[in-house]
N, C-alpha and C positions, 0 to 999 in steps of 0.2 A: 503493499500500499504506498502511496503517494503522501497519507497523513504523518505530521509529527507526532509527538507524545502527548504537546501540551496542544496541537490540533485536534486531534482526538478526547482531549480534555473538554477544552468549547463543544465538542458536537456533543459532547454525553449530560453538557448543564445545558446548552441551547432542547435538548430530545425530552429533559423533567419540566420545560419553561424557557418557549422559544420567544416570551415576551421580557426577558432578562438586557439589560443595559450592556454596552459596552461596561460601564464603571462596576453595575454590578456584578460582572463576571468577574473582573481582575481579581474584586474584595475580595468572593471566592477564591482566586485560586493562588491570589496574595501576590501579583502584580501589579501594574501598571494600565493605563487603561489605553496608552498609545498604544502597550507592546501586545493590548487585543484586539485594534485595532485594523494592528498590520496583517493577525492570526485572523481575523472575520474578511480582509482586505483578500486576502489569500485562499481561503475556505470557499471565498466566491468568486475568485480566479477557476478555481477543480473545479468550479459544480456542486459543490457540499449545497451549498450556501443559495439560495433566490432570491439576489435582493435585501432590503427591507424588512422589517421585523421577524428575520432567517429561520423565513420559510426550509426547513432539511428537504434539500434533494431524495425521493424515494425510489423514482425512477431511472428506470437504463437511458442511456442515452446512446444516441451516433456522431461519432464523431466522422466528419468528412475530410478530405486533405483532395484541393485537385486545382481546378483552374475557374476563373472570375474571369466576365468581360462584358464588355456590354453590344447586346445583340443587336446587329440593326440588319432587315430583313425587310427585301422587294417582292412585290408579286407581281407578275404580270396578268394583264390583262384579256386578255386571250393565249393562243397557241404561243412563246416566250420561240421568237427568229435571232438567231446568236448575230454577232457580229455589228447588229446594229439599235438602234435604241425603241423599248418597247413599252408600250402606256401601259400604267399602274398605279399601285398605289403601294407608300412604305409604312417602317417603324419600329422605334428603339424601344428596348429594354433590357434590363439587368438577363444576364446570361452565364454561359462557361457550366459544361457538365460537374464542374463538385458543387457548385454555385446551385442549380437548376437543382441537384438532384437532394441539396439540405429546404431546398426551402418547398420539395414536395413532399418535407419528409416532414418537415414544423407547420405546413398546412392539414397536414392528417392528425396533429399534436405530440409528436415524438418529439421531444427535448433534441437538443438540434446544432453542435456546435461544428464550424466552418475556422477552417484555418488555407487562407487563396492566398493574393501576393496580388494586390492594385497598390494603381500610380497614387502619386501624393498630386491629385488636378481635380480635377471637376467633377470628368468622368466618374472619378475611383467613390466621392462623394455621394454624386446619385449610386452607384453599383452598389453602395454603403447602408445608405437612407433605405432605398426599396426592398435589397435581403433583412437589415431588420426592421419590416415593419410589420414582413411576412410572417414573425417567428424564432427566425436564425437568428445563432449568439454569437455574437462576430466578435468578442471581449480578444481573440487571440488573429488576429489579421495580419497580415506581415502589408508594412507599404512600402512598396516599394520606389527605386529612382529612375526607372523605367514608365512608360506610361504604361494606362491601364488597359486591357487586353479589346479590340474588337473581333468580334464575326462576323461578315455581311456570306450573310445566304440572298442568290437566289433564289427563286419559290415559280414553277407555272403555273398553269390558271387553275387547276385541280390543285394544286398546294403539295406539290411533292419537289423536292430541291433537283432543280440544276445544276447551282456553280455554288461552294463557296472560299471564300477567302477568311482565312484566320492570322492575326496577327499576335500570339502571344508572347512576348517579348518575355515579361513583368513573369509570369508564369512557369519559363526557364529559367529561371535567374533565382527561382525559388527553392532554397539550398537549406541539406542536412540540418544549421545551424538556425534557421531559421525556424525551425519545428520542436524549439526549445519545453513550448507546453503543451505537446502531447506527448511528452511523460505522464503530468500530469492530471490531460485530460483523461486519460483512459484510465487511471486507476476505477475507476465510476463511469465505465463506457462497456453496454452491451457491447459494443459493433464495431467496427474503426472502418470506411468506404475511402478510397484510394481509385482518382481518375489516372488516363492513360496520356493525361498532360503534363504530369510530371518529372521533371528528368530523371534519372537510371538511379547517380547517387539518392538522392532523395523521396522517391519511391522505395529503395533498397534502405534507408534510416529509416520512415517511419514503417516498414514490413520488421526489423527489425524489434521495433517502442511495440510493437502487434503482437511480437509472441511474445517479448517480456514478458507483457503485464497478463497478457494472455486471455486473450481478448479476439474473438476468431475475425475474421479481416476478410470484403466484396472487394475482389477488381472489377474495373470498368475497363479497356480496353483503349475506345473512343473511335480508336482508328484503325487502317492500316500498319502504316509505319509504327505508329506506337505501338503496337502490339508486338513490335520484332521486337523496337526497343524492351517493352515489358519482358519479352520468351525467357533470355537468359536470366531473370529474378526468380521465376519459378520453376521452384526445389524442396523434393523430401525434406530437404531436414528444415524447410521453415514454411508449414503448411499455409494451404488457403482454407479456407470454409469455400469460397463460393469466387467463381470467372464468368463472368459474362458476354460474352464474345459475339460480336455472328457469323455465316459465314466465315465469309475469305478472315475475317479478323480471328478466327478461332485456329484457319491453316498458315499466320504470320505467326503464330503463340505458338507452334507444336511443330513446321514445316511438315505437314503434311498434306492428302487431295482433301479433300470434303465436295465433291459435288455430287455424288452420291449416298445414299443411306448406312450404309455400310460404311462406306468412307468415315462419314460427319462420326459413329458411334468410336471407330478406330483412332481416329485424334483425339474424341473428348479420353478412352482411356489412357491415351497419351497422358492427360494435365491428373490424372486420377494418378497412376505412377508418376506421378512429380508431386502428388502430396496435397494436392485441391479435391474438395470431398465431394463440391457441385458442381459442373459445369453447367451453364443455363444460356443454352443458342439459338439467336433469337435469328425467326426462320422468315421474318417480312409478313407476307397474306396469307403465308399457311400458317403460323403462328409460331411456338419454338422447339425444344427437343432440354429435357431438363436432362441431364444421367449423374448420378448421384452413385459412390465408389461399393455405396453397401447395399442399394436397394433396386438397382437397374434402370432402365432409363425410359422418360417415355415421353409421347410424342405432344404437348395443346393447344388444340387449336386455340387461335386469335377470336376475343368478341366478334360482333356485327358492331361494324361504328362510319358513322359517315365523313368524311377526310375535307376537315379542313385548314390542316395543315400540320403537316409528320413526324415536326422539326418537335422538338422533347420528347416524344414517344418513348423513348428510351430511358433515357432519367423520367422518367414517374416510372416508368416497371421498375427500375431497380428500387427506388425510395419508397415505392408501394411492397416491395419483397423483403423489404426491411424492415419498413417496420407492422407489416405481419410476423416477421419473427421472432418482433422484440414480445409481439403481444403472445407470442407462444405455440403458433400455429404451423407447422408439421413444413418442410420445403416446401410439396406438390401444395400446399394453401396459399402459402407466399406468394410461390409463380402465378395462381387463378388469380392473389389482389394485384400481383406486377403490371400479369394481359391487361385486365380491369381497366386497371390507372391506366396506361398506353391509349384504349381506345375509347375514354372520356375525355384525355387529352389529347387527341387527333382530332377531337371535336370539336374542339376550341380552338381561336385566335392565337391564340396566347402559347406561347414556349415551354412556359410553368400554366395551369390554368388558376385560376386564379380562387373559383368558388369549392376547386376543391376541398373535400370537407371526408372524416370517418363515414359519414350516416349518405353521402354521394356513391364514395367507392362501396358502400355496406349493397344500397341500392342498387349499381351497376352489378354484383355479383352477383342480387336477386333475379335481377331479370332477368338477364343475359345467359345467365350460365354461370356456376363455378359452386363449390358448397358456401365456401366463406366462412368454415364451422373452424372452431378451435379444436385440434385433436389432441394427441397427447403429443408434449412436448421432450417427451424422453424418444423419442421417436423416433424423429430427424429436423428437430426445429434446433434453434440456436444451442450450441452446449451451454449450462449450466452447471454451476455445484465445483467445487474446490475438489484438485487447481483445472480452472477451465484450459490452461494448456495441452489438458492431458488427452483432447477429443483430436482431433484433427480437424484448422478450421480452413477452411476453407484457406434512341441519342441525337443528344448533336455531337458533331464531330467535332467538337473545342474544349 
């Protein structure tokens, strides 16, 4: 645990009476009020104390480490014609895979911390304000000397991606030494989520911290080039709870073909051999493949949805998946939650659906398919118990 002896004493006092003032705590512990204030500040930073009133956190949180940037989307009013100007519409909003996952989680009610890099500029201030307003905890964001990243996407009239350009310089300069708060956050986290925008050294350091804390880790590859960068990091001596590639990213992670179902299963088997408990492969309109080390595989169909904008669907899938795991659902049920969140997201013009909620997600599961029922968490949910490390642990393209 990352709590000091004095911090544990303060937590014990607050469990007995959350209304204690710093002066009263100091009197009971025989120390100074100034020293208690320092300890309370540290407990807040570690996620143990939630703001004034000294409410103690009883819920497991998710820590997301990855990309954050401004999304700029342009949508053609008709069939897009390359090499010329196309009439259409445009919008700007906070984005980035890690940030989007964090916002989706927060909207679903999961306590979520984001570690990402944004510049010291107006774009960064807007991104922070919008993300905080959604409920994401941003105490540990890194303010970079590089400009806040941007992701510019061009969509056709049907909402499908035509092309995109990502400037992720700030995220590329998120270094291992900028992850100092991660060790403390993981002491009270239920899951760690990493996105493929991280440099290999930074991702490797985060994986080491997750393993040391015994926190199940989910990895989202993001894109084919980034999956290739992450591939050497996946090894049996540093197990992952889950990896969530699409077909092409799975090839990049394994070096194996994935054109047929048999090839898909062989590739997921390769990741199982390298310490991944669950491989969840996104297959577009077909749905997805869930392959689990101890429970075999199942193809999960996509849910019916009217497409407005496909951007962000993968981020919503992973967020709802993680949300359901923390709620005690087995992995298959968590996949159904993710599938429902993706359907809801592509029906929205927003990368993160602003009205996403547990009730909306439950409604989609009930009306469109999927059990949505909690299962026995011992079967295949997030590993719990002591030590957690004894159990193998395991979009937008920016």
